[in-house]
C-alpha positions as CSV (number, residue, x, y, z in Angstrom):
1,A,-39.9,-2.7,-18.6
2,G,-37.7,-5.1,-20.5
3,K,-38.9,-3.8,-23.9
4,D,-38.4,-0.2,-22.9
5,G,-34.9,-1.0,-21.4
6,F,-33.7,-2.8,-24.5
7,W,-35.2,-0.1,-26.8
8,L,-33.2,2.6,-24.9
9,L,-30.0,0.6,-25.1
10,D,-30.5,0.1,-28.8
11,Q,-31.0,3.8,-29.4
12,I,-27.9,4.7,-27.3
13,E,-25.8,2.1,-29.1
14,A,-27.0,3.3,-32.5
15,S,-26.7,7.1,-32.1
16,G,-25.6,8.0,-28.6
17,P,-22.4,9.8,-28.1
18,E,-19.4,7.8,-26.7
19,S,-19.6,9.7,-23.4
20,V,-23.1,8.5,-22.9
21,Q,-22.4,4.9,-23.9
22,E,-19.6,4.7,-21.3
23,L,-21.7,6.0,-18.4
24,S,-21.7,3.6,-15.5
25,E,-25.5,3.9,-15.3
26,I,-25.8,2.6,-18.8
27,E,-23.5,-0.3,-18.0
28,T,-25.6,-1.1,-15.0
29,L,-28.8,-1.0,-17.0
30,R,-27.3,-3.3,-19.6
31,R,-26.1,-5.7,-16.9
32,V,-29.5,-5.8,-15.1
33,L,-31.4,-6.4,-18.3
34,E,-29.1,-9.2,-19.4
35,Q,-29.4,-10.9,-16.0
36,T,-33.2,-10.6,-15.7
37,I,-34.7,-10.4,-19.2
38,T,-34.2,-12.7,-22.2
39,R,-34.6,-11.1,-25.6
40,S,-35.2,-13.8,-28.2
41,K,-34.9,-11.6,-31.3
42,P,-32.9,-8.4,-30.9
43,T,-34.3,-5.9,-33.4
44,G,-33.4,-2.4,-34.3
45,G,-36.2,0.2,-34.5
46,A,-38.8,-1.0,-32.0
47,G,-36.2,-3.0,-30.1
48,G,-36.7,-5.9,-27.9
49,Q,-40.4,-6.9,-28.6
50,N,-39.8,-10.6,-27.9
51,V,-38.8,-10.5,-24.2
52,R,-39.5,-12.8,-21.2
53,L,-38.2,-13.0,-17.6
54,R,-35.1,-15.0,-17.2
55,P,-35.1,-17.4,-14.3
56,L,-32.1,-17.3,-11.9
57,K,-29.9,-20.3,-12.5
58,R,-27.9,-22.1,-9.8
59,G,-24.6,-20.4,-9.1
60,E,-25.5,-17.1,-10.6
61,G,-26.4,-15.4,-7.4
62,K,-22.9,-14.1,-6.8
63,E,-23.0,-11.9,-9.9
64,R,-26.7,-10.9,-10.0
65,V,-27.4,-7.3,-9.3
66,V,-30.4,-6.9,-6.9
67,S,-30.5,-3.1,-6.8
68,P,-29.3,-0.7,-9.4
69,H,-28.6,1.8,-6.6
70,E,-26.2,-0.6,-4.8
71,K,-24.5,-2.7,-7.5
72,E,-22.3,-4.7,-5.1
73,A,-25.2,-5.7,-2.7
74,R,-26.4,-9.3,-3.0
75,W,-29.3,-11.4,-1.8
76,S,-28.4,-14.2,0.6
77,Q,-30.0,-16.5,3.2
78,K,-28.8,-18.1,6.4
79,R,-30.7,-20.1,9.0
80,G,-34.0,-19.2,7.4
81,R,-33.3,-15.5,7.4
82,S,-32.8,-13.6,4.1
83,W,-31.4,-10.2,3.4
84,I,-30.0,-8.0,0.7
85,G,-26.6,-6.5,1.4
86,Y,-23.3,-7.8,2.8
87,K,-21.6,-9.9,5.5
88,L,-19.4,-8.7,8.3
89,Q,-16.3,-10.8,9.2
90,V,-14.9,-10.2,12.7
91,T,-11.6,-11.5,14.3
92,E,-10.7,-10.9,17.9
93,T,-8.1,-12.0,20.4
94,T,-9.1,-14.8,22.8
95,A,-6.4,-14.3,25.5
96,A,-7.7,-11.3,27.5
97,E,-5.2,-8.6,28.1
98,A,-5.9,-6.9,31.4
99,G,-9.4,-8.2,31.3
100,S,-10.1,-7.1,27.7
101,T,-10.1,-8.6,24.2
102,F,-9.3,-6.6,21.0
103,L,-10.4,-6.8,17.4
104,T,-7.6,-7.7,15.0
105,D,-9.5,-7.8,11.8
106,V,-12.9,-6.6,10.5
107,R,-14.0,-6.7,6.9
108,I,-17.1,-6.5,4.7
109,T,-17.7,-9.1,2.0
110,P,-20.6,-9.6,-0.4
111,A,-23.5,-11.5,1.2
112,T,-22.9,-14.4,-1.2
113,T,-19.3,-14.9,-0.2
114,H,-18.9,-18.2,1.8
115,D,-17.1,-18.0,5.0
116,S,-14.5,-20.5,3.8
117,E,-13.5,-18.1,1.0
118,V,-12.2,-15.3,3.3
119,V,-9.8,-17.4,5.5
120,T,-6.8,-16.7,3.3
121,E,-7.2,-13.0,3.0
122,I,-7.9,-12.6,6.8
123,Q,-4.8,-14.6,7.7
124,E,-2.6,-12.8,5.2
125,Q,-3.8,-9.4,6.7
126,L,-3.0,-10.7,10.2
127,L,0.5,-11.8,9.1
128,A,1.1,-8.4,7.4
129,S,0.0,-6.6,10.6
130,N,2.2,-8.9,12.8
131,L,-0.9,-10.1,14.5
132,S,-0.8,-13.7,13.3
133,P,-2.2,-16.2,15.9
134,Q,-0.8,-19.6,16.6
135,Q,-4.4,-20.9,16.7
136,Q,-7.4,-19.4,15.0
137,I,-10.7,-20.7,16.4
138,V,-13.5,-20.5,13.9
139,D,-16.9,-22.1,13.3
140,Q,-17.7,-24.9,10.9
141,G,-18.3,-22.6,7.9
142,Y,-14.6,-21.6,7.8
143,I,-13.2,-25.2,8.0
144,S,-12.1,-27.2,5.0
145,G,-9.2,-29.4,4.1
146,P,-7.5,-26.9,1.8
147,N,-8.0,-24.1,4.4
148,M,-6.5,-26.2,7.2
149,A,-3.5,-27.1,5.0
150,R,-2.9,-23.6,3.8
151,S,-3.2,-22.3,7.4
152,L,-0.6,-24.8,8.6
153,K,1.9,-23.5,6.0
154,R,1.4,-20.0,7.5
155,G,2.0,-21.4,11.0
156,I,-1.6,-21.1,12.0
157,D,-3.7,-24.0,13.4
158,L,-7.2,-23.3,12.0
159,F,-9.2,-24.8,14.8
160,G,-12.9,-25.7,14.4
161,P,-15.3,-28.6,13.7
162,M,-15.1,-30.3,10.4
163,P,-18.5,-30.8,8.7
164,G,-19.8,-34.4,8.8
165,D,-19.8,-36.9,6.0
166,N,-22.6,-35.9,3.7
167,S,-22.4,-38.8,1.3
168,G,-25.9,-40.0,2.4
169,K,-24.7,-43.6,2.9
170,A,-26.2,-45.7,5.7
171,R,-24.5,-45.6,9.0
172,G,-21.5,-48.0,9.1
173,H,-20.9,-47.5,5.4
174,Q,-19.7,-43.9,5.4
175,Q,-16.3,-43.1,4.0
176,Q,-15.0,-42.4,7.5
177,D,-15.7,-46.0,8.5
178,F,-13.3,-47.4,5.9
179,A,-9.7,-48.4,7.0
180,I,-7.1,-46.8,4.8
181,D,-3.5,-48.2,4.4
182,W,-1.6,-45.4,2.6
183,E,1.6,-47.4,2.4
184,E,0.0,-50.5,0.9
185,K,-2.4,-48.4,-1.1
186,K,-5.3,-50.5,0.1
187,V,-8.7,-49.7,1.7
188,T,-10.7,-52.2,3.8
189,C,-14.5,-51.8,4.1
190,P,-16.5,-52.3,7.3
191,Q,-17.3,-55.8,6.2
192,G,-13.6,-56.8,5.8
193,N,-13.3,-56.6,2.0
194,A,-10.2,-55.1,0.5
195,S,-10.2,-52.7,-2.4
196,Q,-9.2,-53.9,-5.9
197,L,-8.2,-50.6,-7.5
198,W,-6.2,-47.5,-6.3
199,T,-5.9,-44.7,-8.9
200,E,-4.4,-41.3,-8.4
201,Y,-6.3,-38.5,-9.9
202,N,-4.9,-35.0,-10.3
203,K,-7.0,-33.1,-12.9
204,S,-6.9,-29.8,-11.0
205,A,-5.9,-28.3,-7.7
206,K,-9.6,-28.4,-6.6
207,K,-10.1,-31.9,-7.8
208,S,-7.2,-34.1,-6.9
209,G,-6.9,-37.2,-4.8
210,I,-7.3,-41.0,-5.2
211,Y,-10.1,-43.1,-6.6
212,V,-10.6,-46.5,-4.8
213,R,-12.8,-49.2,-6.2
214,F,-13.8,-52.5,-4.6
215,S,-15.1,-54.1,-7.9
216,A,-16.0,-57.8,-7.5
217,A,-15.5,-57.8,-3.8
218,C,-18.8,-56.1,-3.3
219,R,-21.0,-58.5,-5.3
220,A,-21.1,-61.3,-2.7
221,C,-21.0,-59.0,0.3
222,K,-23.9,-59.1,2.8
223,A,-24.0,-55.2,2.7
224,W,-24.8,-55.2,-1.0
225,G,-27.8,-52.9,-1.6
226,T,-27.0,-50.8,1.5
227,C,-23.4,-49.9,0.8
228,T,-23.7,-49.8,-3.0
229,T,-25.9,-51.1,-5.8
230,S,-23.3,-50.5,-8.5
231,E,-22.2,-53.5,-10.6
232,Q,-18.7,-52.1,-10.4
233,G,-18.7,-52.2,-6.6
234,R,-18.3,-49.4,-4.1
235,T,-16.2,-46.5,-5.2
236,L,-14.5,-44.0,-2.8
237,F,-12.8,-40.7,-3.6
238,L,-10.1,-39.8,-1.1
239,N,-9.3,-36.1,-1.7
240,A,-5.8,-34.7,-1.2
241,Y,-6.7,-33.6,2.4
242,H,-8.3,-36.8,3.5
243,E,-5.8,-37.5,6.4
244,L,-6.0,-34.0,7.7
245,I,-9.8,-34.1,7.6
246,A,-10.0,-37.5,9.3
247,A,-7.6,-36.4,12.0
248,R,-9.8,-33.3,12.8
249,R,-13.0,-35.4,12.9
250,A,-11.3,-37.7,15.4
251,Q,-9.9,-34.7,17.4
252,Q,-13.3,-33.0,17.7
253,Q,-14.7,-36.0,19.5
254,T,-12.4,-35.4,22.5
255,K,-13.0,-33.5,25.7
256,E,-9.9,-31.4,25.0
257,F,-11.2,-30.1,21.7
258,R,-14.5,-29.1,23.3
259,E,-12.8,-27.2,26.1
260,V,-10.7,-25.2,23.7
261,Y,-13.6,-24.5,21.3
262,K,-15.7,-23.0,24.2
263,S,-13.6,-19.8,23.8
264,R,-15.1,-19.2,20.4
265,A,-18.5,-18.3,22.0
266,S,-17.1,-14.9,23.1
267,I,-17.1,-13.7,19.5
268,E,-20.9,-14.0,19.4
269,G,-21.1,-11.5,22.3
270,T,-18.7,-9.2,20.4
271,I,-20.9,-9.3,17.2
272,S,-24.0,-8.6,19.3
273,T,-22.3,-5.5,20.7
274,L,-21.2,-4.4,17.3
275,V,-24.8,-4.6,16.1
276,R,-26.6,-3.1,19.1
277,K,-24.1,-0.4,20.1
278,Y,-22.2,0.5,17.0
279,G,-24.7,0.1,14.2
280,A,-22.7,-2.6,12.4
281,R,-25.8,-3.9,10.7
282,H,-26.6,-0.6,9.1
283,A,-24.7,0.3,5.9
284,R,-24.0,4.1,6.1
285,Y,-22.5,4.2,2.6
286,R,-22.7,2.4,-0.7
287,G,-20.2,0.1,-2.1
288,L,-17.7,-2.4,-0.6
289,K,-14.8,0.1,-0.4
290,K,-16.7,2.6,1.7
291,L,-18.4,-0.1,3.8
292,N,-15.0,-1.6,4.6
293,M,-13.9,1.8,5.8
294,Q,-17.0,2.0,8.0
295,A,-16.1,-1.4,9.5
296,V,-12.5,-0.4,10.2
297,L,-13.7,2.8,11.9
298,I,-16.1,0.8,14.1
299,G,-13.4,-1.7,14.9
300,A,-11.0,1.2,15.9
301,A,-13.7,2.6,18.2
302,V,-14.3,-0.7,19.9
303,N,-10.5,-1.2,20.4
304,L,-10.1,2.3,21.9
305,K,-12.9,1.6,24.3
306,Q,-11.4,-1.7,25.3
307,L,-8.0,-0.1,25.7
308,S,-9.4,2.6,27.9
309,R,-11.1,-0.1,30.0
310,A,-7.9,-2.1,30.3
311,M,-5.9,1.0,31.3
312,H,-8.5,1.9,33.9
313,Q,-8.4,-1.6,35.3
314,R,-4.6,-1.6,35.5
315,R,-4.6,1.7,37.4
316,N,-7.1,0.2,39.9
317,D,-5.0,-2.9,40.3
318,R,-1.9,-0.7,41.1
319,Q,-3.9,1.3,43.8
320,H,-4.6,-2.0,45.6
321,L,-1.0,-3.1,45.8
322,T,0.4,-3.2,49.3
323,I,4.0,-3.5,50.4
324,D,4.8,-5.6,53.5
C-alpha cells in the first residue's frame, strides 16, 4: 500500500494537472502516507520501493489521521476505554430555575484535546453570551494553575480539585510539605533545613517560576537517600502559580469544599440523558464544524424541553395559590 501510494503521488506530482494536485483527497493521501509510512529513498519511475511502517511517536496523536473519510477524527483513550472520534464538552447551570437547569454551552472537540485546553474558549463564549458564572464547578481534568489564574481575571472562580503532587517522592518529602517564605525568599524542608539558593526563572510563559536548592544542607540530613540522592542537594521548582495551587489543595480538604463540589454530580446525569435520549454519542455528520452544529441543536432541544417543564411547573404552582 505504501509503495503504491507513493508511486501515485510521484506520477501526479510529475505530470498531473494542477487541478488534480490541489484536490483535498490528494492532500489527505499525502498526509496519511507521511504519517504512517517511511520512504528511505524517494525515486522517480517505480517510486517508493524502500518503504516501512512508521511507528507513532509520543505527542503525534493530535495530528495523526486515523480515517481518510473523517480527517478530523482522532484516536483517544480514557479510563481504559478507547474510541475514534471526538469529545463532547457540556456546561449547564447549577442553580435550578423553577426546578430546572439549562445548558449554557455545548461544543465538540477532537478526541485528543485535553479538558484543560478548552476552559478559556468556554469561558469566553459564556462572557460573550452574558452567561458568565461567578463560579464554574469542574472536574479535575479542567483544573490547573494557569486556568485558575486566567479564570479569576475574567471574574470566574474555577472550582474543582487540584491533582495531587506527582513528583514520586516519599511521603513527608513532597513539595507541598516544604514551608515557603516568599518575603524572605527561603524554603524550609520537613527536617528543618533552610534553602541555600533562590533563583527566578522566566524562560517562557509555560515555564516560569523559581528554582530552590538546598545544596550542602542536605548532605548531613537524616533524610538523605529518601528525599534526594543528588550531591547538589534537593532542588524544588516553584511555578508561577504555586500559591494558587497550594491554596486550592488546602481548600479541597475542607467540608465546605466537598459540600459545594457535590453539585457537579448533576452534570453526569445530564450527559447520560444527552447520550441515551438525544443521540449525542452518534456523529450524524463529518467534520468538527458540522458536528458542533449538531451539538448546538441538541443543546437547544434540551433547553426547550427544560423551559417547557419549568413553565408547566410554574402554572401548577399558581393554581395552588390561595388567598386568605
